[in-house]
N, C-alpha and C positions, 0 to 999 in steps of 0.2 A: 465316490462322492456324487458322481453324475447319476448313478442308479438310484440313490436315495431321493434325488430331486424328482424323479419320474414315478415315485411311489412303487418301487420294485418290492416284491415280497421278501421277507427275511429268509425264507427257505425256497429252494428251486421248485418250479412247477413240474408236476408229473405230466406225462403226455395227455392224459385224460383231462386234467385241469387246464392245460394249454388250449386244447381244442374247445373246451367249454367256454373259455374266456375270449379267445381270439378268432376262432373260425366259425362264425355264425352266418347263416344264410340271410340274404335280404328277404324278408317275409312281410306278410300283410298285417302282422300284429305289432311290428315295430320294436321287437325285443327278442330275447332268447325264448326258445320253445320250452314249455314246462316238462315235456318228456320227448323221447326220441320218436315215438309214434303218436302224432297228434294230427288227425285228419282235418281239423278246422284251420290249420295253418297252411297257407299257400306260399311255397318258396319261389319268389319271383325270379331270382337269378337262375335257378335250376330250370324253371319253365322257359325262360328266355333261351338258354343254351340248347334245351331239348328241341324247341321249335326251330331254331336256327340250323342246327345240325340235320334235322329231318328235312328241312327245305333244301339244304345243300345236297343231301343224298338223293332226293327225288330229282333235283335239277341235274345232277350228274348222270343219273340213270336215263332221264329223258334225252340229254345231250348224246349219250352213247347210243340210244336207240335211233336217233335222228341221223347219226353219222353213217354215211354210205361206205360199206366195206365191199371189196371186190368179191368176197365169197358169200355175201348176204344179199338177198333180194327183199328183205322185210324192213319196213319202217313203221312208225306209229300210224301213218295214214293207210297202211295196208301193204300187201305185197305189190311189187311193181312188175 
């Protein structure tokens, strides 16, 4: 009875239908993409996570380069 109140379909969703209905990216057109390959659509959530993970990776590498190790004489400012 509760499922009928929420507008549940009469037959179960296939995995493809579930993804098409529920798992859409936040994009600049405000709705679902017309096709899987549409270069006019910018997926904002994907862009956010890509930039964030890239900055974290670069920050990690810079922090590792700046850390002084007993076996290393090299830093970003040059050899010491």
